[in-house]
LODO-29559 format. One record per residue (C-alpha): residue in three letters; z, y, x. Coordinates in Angstrom, 1 decimal, m for minus. Layout:
<rs>
   resn       pz       py       px
    ala        Z        Y        X
...
</rs>
This chain:
<rs>
   resn       pz       py       px
    met      0.3     m0.1     m0.1
    ala     m0.7      2.9      0.9
    lys      1.9      5.6      2.5
    val      3.2      8.0     m0.6
    ile      3.6     11.9      1.1
    ala      6.6     12.8     m0.5
    glu      5.9     16.5     m0.7
    arg      3.8     19.2     m2.6
    met      0.2     19.4     m0.3
    thr     m3.2     20.5     m0.7
    ala     m6.6     19.8      1.6
    gln     m8.2     22.8      4.0
    ile    m11.7     23.3      4.6
    glu    m14.2     25.4      6.4
    gly    m16.8     26.0      5.1
    glu    m18.6     24.8      1.7
    val    m18.2     21.3      0.7
    val    m20.9     19.1     m1.4
    ile    m18.4     16.7     m4.4
    phe    m20.9     13.8     m5.4
    leu    m20.3     11.9     m8.9
    ile    m22.6      8.7     m7.9
    gly    m22.7      5.5    m10.5
    met    m23.3      2.7    m12.8
    arg    m23.3      1.4    m16.0
    val    m23.5     m2.1    m16.7
    asn    m25.5     m1.4    m21.1
    arg    m25.9     m5.9    m21.0
    ala    m23.7     m7.7    m19.5
    trp    m25.4    m10.3    m19.6
    lys    m27.8     m9.4    m17.4
    ile    m26.2    m10.4    m14.2
    his    m29.1    m10.5    m12.0
    lys    m30.3     m6.7    m13.2
    trp    m27.0     m5.2    m12.7
    leu    m25.0     m7.2    m10.1
    pro    m27.6     m6.2     m7.5
    val    m27.7     m2.3     m8.3
    ala    m23.1     m3.2     m8.3
    leu    m23.4     m4.2     m4.5
    ala    m25.8     m1.7     m2.4
    met    m23.0      1.1     m2.9
    pro    m20.1     m0.5     m1.2
    arg    m22.9     m1.3      1.8
    met    m23.9      1.8      1.5
    leu    m20.7      3.8      1.6
    arg    m20.1      1.2      4.8
    glu    m23.2      2.8      7.0
    leu    m21.9      6.5      6.3
    glu    m18.6      5.5      7.4
    val    m20.0      4.6     10.7
    asp    m21.9      7.8     10.9
    ser    m20.3     10.8     12.2
    ser    m23.6     12.3     12.2
    ser    m24.0     11.8      8.6
    gly    m22.2     14.8      7.2
    phe    m19.6     11.8      4.7
    leu    m16.6     13.0      4.4
    gly    m14.7     10.6      1.8
    phe    m14.9      9.3     m1.0
    asn    m12.5      7.5     m3.8
    met    m14.4      4.2     m5.8
    ser    m13.0      4.1     m9.6
    ile    m14.1      0.2    m11.0
    gly    m14.7      0.6    m14.6
    asn    m17.9     m0.6    m17.5
    thr    m18.8      3.4    m16.3
    thr    m18.8      2.8    m12.3
    ile    m18.3      5.7    m10.2
    ser    m17.7      6.9     m6.9
    leu    m16.7     10.1     m6.1
    gln    m18.4     11.4     m2.6
    tyr    m17.1     14.2     m0.2
    trp    m20.0     15.7      2.0
    arg    m19.9     18.5      4.9
    ser    m23.9     19.8      3.1
    phe    m26.3     19.4      0.7
    glu    m28.6     19.1      3.0
    his    m26.4     16.0      4.5
    leu    m27.0     14.3      0.9
    glu    m30.5     15.0      0.8
    arg    m30.4     13.7      4.2
    tyr    m29.2     10.2      3.7
    ala    m31.0      9.6      0.0
    lys    m34.6     10.6      0.8
    asp    m34.1      8.4      4.8
    pro    m36.7      5.4      4.5
    ala    m34.8      3.7      7.7
    arg    m30.8      4.2      5.2
    leu    m29.3      1.7      2.7
    his    m31.0      3.8      0.0
    arg    m33.8      4.4      0.3
    ser    m34.5      0.7     m0.6
    ala    m32.2      0.2     m2.8
    trp    m33.5      3.0     m5.2
    gly    m37.0      1.5     m5.0
    ala    m35.0     m2.3     m5.8
    phe    m34.3     m0.9     m9.0
    asn    m36.5      1.3    m10.6
    arg    m39.1     m2.1    m10.0
    ala    m36.1     m3.7    m10.8
    val    m34.4     m1.8    m14.0
    ala    m36.3      1.6    m14.2
    ser    m35.7      2.3    m17.7
    asn    m35.0     m0.7    m19.9
    gly    m31.8      0.1    m21.2
    asp    m30.1     m2.8    m19.5
    val    m28.3     m0.9    m16.3
    gly    m27.5      2.3    m16.7
    ile    m27.1      4.2    m13.0
    trp    m26.5      8.9    m12.7
    his    m24.6     11.7    m10.5
    glu    m23.2     14.7     m9.8
    thr    m23.8     16.8     m7.3
    tyr    m21.5     20.6     m7.1
    arg    m21.4     21.8     m4.3
    val    m18.3     23.1     m3.6
    arg    m17.9     27.0     m1.1
    pro    m15.0     28.7     m0.1
    gly    m12.2     29.9     m1.7
    asp    m14.2     28.7     m4.8
    phe    m11.3     25.5     m4.5
    glu     m8.1     23.9     m6.1
    cys     m6.5     21.0     m5.2
    val     m2.7     19.9     m5.4
    tyr     m1.3     16.2     m4.5
    asn      2.3     15.6     m5.5
    asn      3.9     12.8     m4.4
    met      0.8     10.8     m3.7
    pro     m1.0      8.7     m0.1
    leu     m4.1     10.8      1.0
    phe     m6.7     10.9     m1.6
    gly     m9.9     12.9     m2.5
    leu    m10.0     15.9     m0.8
    ala     m7.4     16.1      1.4
    arg     m8.3     12.6      2.8
    ala    m11.6     13.5      3.5
    thr    m11.3     17.6      4.8
    lys     m7.9     17.6      6.0
    cys     m4.2     17.5      4.3
    val     m1.5     20.3      4.8
    pro      1.7     21.2      2.7
    ala      0.7     23.6     m0.4
    gln      3.5     26.7      1.9
    gly      2.8     30.3      1.6
    ser     m0.2     31.1      0.4
    arg     m1.6     27.5     m0.9
    glu      2.4     26.8     m2.9
    ser      0.1     28.2     m6.5
    ala     m2.9     27.6     m7.3
    ile     m4.6     31.3     m7.4
    gly     m3.3     31.0     m4.3
    arg     m5.9     28.1     m2.5
    met     m8.3     29.9     m5.4
    ala     m7.9     32.6     m2.9
    leu     m8.9     31.1      0.1
    arg    m12.0     31.4      2.7
    ser    m10.8     29.3      4.6
</rs>
């Protein structure tokens, strides 16, 4: 079990960060041959990104359910785009395989949302939590001084 930090903490980031949510939804559970390859592709891509410090990938959290969500943090939108389109990386072939096997037949749903967060346009707090979310992906610091309140954290520019 992860070590709980018994203190109010927040994230400190330099520059912007991109928050990328991506996931899938099984619409026809009996078609395991359609959704299992999609489900297995994401862990492989995450492992590929974790070992490449130049990718711009900062970290992730995963929630498994009928609608699976991977919450990812990236250094920039350009890093995310570069990875998504690189034919030498796993995403490009997984994307092609999905389009050939499933496309828009309704068996498996996929989705993503991308948010560019500029300095001073975010705030977060974690209390009695292990390292998590943006604080795990960037730098975890005590929520003290100007970081003590939500409005104070929102006003910070770095």
